[in-house]
N, C-alpha and C positions, 0 to 999 in steps of 0.2 A: 504493500500500500504506500502510495506517494502522494503528497499534497502540494499543490502549486497555487500561488497567487496569480490571478488572471485578470484580463480585461481592463476596465477603467482605472483601477488602482495602479496598475503597472504603467499604463499610459500617462496618467497624471503625475506619477512620481518622476518619470523620465522628463516630463515637461516642467518639473519644479512647481507644480500646482498642488494645493491642498487636496488630500484624499478624503472624500466624503464617506465612502463605504468600501469594504474589502470583500471581494468574492473569490472563492477558491474552487478549483476542480480537483477531484480525487480520482487517481488512477490506480487500478488494481484492487478495487474493493467491491463489496456487495452491500445491498441494503441491510442485510442481516448483520454483517460485521459492523456497519456504522451504528446501528442501534445498540449493539453490544458495547460499543465504546462510549455510549451515552449521548450520541447525537440524536436530535429530535427531527423526525421526518415531517416536512411541510409541503413538499411538492406532490401534486396529484398526477400530472401528465408524465413526469419523469422524476426520479428521486433527487430531491433537494433536502438538505439537512441543516439544522442550526447547531453550531458548536455549543457544547454544554456550558461553556463559561462566557466566551465572547459574543455568542449568538450570531457570529458572522455566517453567511451562507456558504455551504459546501455542497457542490453538485457532483454527482458521479460523472465521469467522462462519458460522453455520448456522441452518437452520430445521428443525423436526421435524414429522412427520406420523404420526398414530396408525395402526398397522398390525395390532395384535393386543391381547390382554389383558395386563394387568400393566404393570410399570414398564420392561420391556425391549422391548415391542412398538412400536417407533418406527422410522421411516425418516428418516434425516438427509439433508438437501440442503445442499450447501456449494458455494461458488464465489465468484469475485471480484465477482459481481453482488449477493450478499447484503449488505444494509445493516446497520449497527450497530443500528438500531431494530428490525429484524426479528429479530436475534439476541437482543436484550434481551427481546423480547416472549415468547420461549419459556421464560423463567426463572420460578421459582416465585413469589417475593414481590417486591413493588415495592422493598423495601429492598435486595434483591439484584440489582436491575435498573438500577443506576447505574454509569455508566462514567466514567473519568477520562482526559482527553487528556494528551499528553506535556507540554503547557504548564500543566497543572494545572486546566484547565477541566472542569467536570462536565457530562455529558450525561445527562439524567434525563427521558426522555419519558413516564414512567408515574407520576410523583409520589412517587418513593422518598424524597427529602429531606423532603418534607412529612410523610410517614408516620414517618420517623425522628424528626422533631421532636415528633410527636404520640404517639410510642411505640405505633405500630399495625403489626401484621403483616397485610398484605393481599395477596391473590393478584393477579397481574398480569393474567391473562385467564382465560376459561372453560376454556382448555386445561389448567388446573390439575387438573381432574377426570379427565384422561386418565392421570395417573400416581399410583397409590395410595400410593407411597412418600412423596409430598409431605405426606400427613397426618402421618406420623411426623416428617418434617423440620420441619414447623411446630411440632409439640409440642416437638421438641428445641430449636428456636430460642427458643420461649417460655420454656423452662427455662434455657437459657444466659443469656438477658438478663432474668431475673426481677428482678435488682437494679435494672434500668432501668424496671421496671414496664410492660413491654410487654403489650399486650392483643391478642387476635385479633379482627380486624374481624368485625362481625356477619355480613356476607355470606360471608366466608371460613369462619366457623364453621358456618354453615348448609350450605355446600357440603361441608365435611368430614363433617358428620353424614349428609348424603345419600350420600356415598361409602361410609361405614361401613354404612349401612342397606342399600345395594345389594350388599354383600358384596365390594366392590372390594379390601379388605385381604386377603381370602383368596387373592388371586393372588400375594401377596408370599412369597418364599422365607423360611424360618425363619432361614437364615444372614443374610439382609439385614436382617431384623427385629432380630436380636441385634446386628448392627453398629451400628444406630442407637441401641440401648439402651446399648451400650458407650461410644459417643461421648458420650452424655448423662452417664454415670457419670464419665467423664473431666472433664466440665464441672461436676461436683458438682450436677447438676440432676435426679437420678433422681426425687425426690419430686414435683417440679413436673411432670415429664414424665408420670408415672403418674397424677397428678391430672387432667391434660388428657385422657389416653387413657381413663381411667375415666369421666369426664364425657361423653365421646363415645360411651360404650357399647362400647368396643373392647378392654377389658382381657382378655377371654377369648381374643381373636384374637391379641393381641400378647404377653401375658405371663400365661398361665393359672395359673402357679405362684404368682402374687400373688393370693391368694384374695379379698381385699377391699381397696378403697381409697376411703375417704371423708375428710371434713374432719378428723375426730377422729384417724384413722390418720395423716393427712398432718402434723398438728401434732406428734404424738409423734415421728414420723420426723424432722421438721425440727429438733426440739429436740435429738435425738441427733446429727443431722448437724452442728449448730453446735459440737459438742465435738471434731470431728475436727481433727487437727493441721494438715492442709492439705498437708503434704509427706511424710507417713508412707507407707511402702511398702504398708501394710495398708489405706489409705483406700478404695481401689476395692472391695476385698472387704468392708470394713465397710459401705459404702453398700448393696451388694446384700444382704448378710446381714441388716442392720437392716430393710430394706424387706420381706424375706421374713418376718422375725420379727413385725413390727408388723402385717402383713397377716393374721396368724393362720394362716399356712401350717403344714403338718405334714410329717413325713418322707416320707409317701406322696405328698403333693401335689408335693413337690420332684422326684419322679421325672419329672414332665412337663418340668421345666427342661432335662433332658438332651435330650429330644425336640425342644425348641425351641432347640437348639444352644448352650445356656449352657455355657461351658467347665467342666471338672471341678473346677478349683480354686475357682471361685465356689460350686459346689454343695457341695463339701467343707466350706468355711468355714460355710456356712449350716446344714448338717447338724450340725456340731460345736456350733454355738450352740443349735439346737433340742434336741439330745440332752442337753445338760449344764446349761443355764441353770436348769432347775427344781431339779436336784440341788444346784447351787451355792447357790441361794436357800434351800434347806431349813434349817429351824432345828435346832439341837442335832445337827449332823452328827457322826457317829462317824468314827473313823479310816478305816474301810472306805469311807465315802462319799467322803472326800478322795482315797483311793487309786483308787476307781472313776473319778473324773473324770480323774485323771492317766493312767490306763490307757486310757480312752476316747479321749483326745487323742493317745495314743502319745508322751507328753511326754519320756520318757527317750531314745528313739531319735530323736525329732524335736522338740527344744526350740523350734524356730522356730514350730511349730504352737501351742505353749502361749503364746508371746508374742503371736501373732496373735489367739488366742481371748480372752486377757485384754484386749488393746487394744479389741476389739469390745465385750466385756462392759462395759468402763469407760465406754462411751458410752451405755449403757442407763440406768445409775444410779450414784450415788456409792456406794451400798451394795455393788453388785457390784464396784466398783473396789476397795473395801476387802477384800472376800472374795477377789478375785484376788491381792491382795498376800499374803494368807495362803496361797493356793494355791501361789504362787511360793515362799514360805518352805518349805512342805512338799515341794515339788519339790527344792529345794536340799538339804533335810535327808535326802532319800532317794536323792539322786544319787550319793553316795559309797559306796553299798553295792555291792560288787564281786562279780559272779557267780563270777569265777575263784577268789576266796577261799573261797566256799561249796563249790566243786568240790574245792579243795585240802583242805578239811576232811573229805572223804570222801563227801559226798552225791552220789547218782546218780539219774538218771532224773527221775521226777516229783517226788521229794523236793527237787530243786534249786529248782524253781519254788515249792514250798511254803515252803521256807526264805527265799527271796527275798521272798515276800509277807509272811511273819511279821516279817522284819527291817524292811521298809518300814513296816508298820503300827506297829511299835514306835517308829520314828523320827518318825512324824507327830504333830504337836501339834494337839489338837482345841480 
């Protein structure tokens, strides 16, 4: 029995990046032996075990055979006879097919180290084309490592284009597509990801609510992205909303986002931006304009939404940042108007809301 560190941990260690998680492949063992050693089995399709102390994932070496369409149509073979080289051969990219022995030695049968040094993302074998999810994974890796100037190998790019042209991506579930997009957002790589997907001609298959993505849109988006604080709770929603905004999306086109399993909170943020940014930009706004924006955002009941809206707007332009400062001032000026006081004065029914609006309008500074 031999255990090797594999995949992302080896790749990131060689790049000098922090290692988020460690995955291991076990050669020469069986499920029974792993259980006897105290490992807890968690895999259902193929044996994956958790280390009894570290809880790191340990998978038995395996090979895969295509048995159907899509990214789930595989038969996995595992056993003590499967070699490390056979296990690494099934992986997507050469940079992910490097293993590390317990003495620190690297096992690299497919040239992953050379491709890391050359900053190239290259598929390991022609079996790459059997899994359409790998198209999105390559786009995600290219986005994650954009600061390292990685490029996609010509032959890998051609293979990805062929897979798109043959409709392979249509076999992916929308839940799985969104999961890849969400991972990309967490890596602050959405713009680069969309650039790759759009160039492949797969934008309508992956994110049809992003209406257009070219170099001009990409530059505008990246400029806005550079203004994010990096640790703000609104950053992930800002990335998505800004991508939607710069792509020229509309409120009606955003309806498709829900069909593509985009969570409601992302859609809500985007709709708030699209619904109010033109009104916020309007010259010579009257008090009623400021009031309408605050009402649209539901600012008094949910001030958190106002903070989120203003954070996103501030990344679009300095002018919008200044306007949001004034929007916040008007929010504070109208926040101390108490409905209960209006009721205590004898107003009833519809007149309560009318008085509330009049008093808010009076408090707003234009």
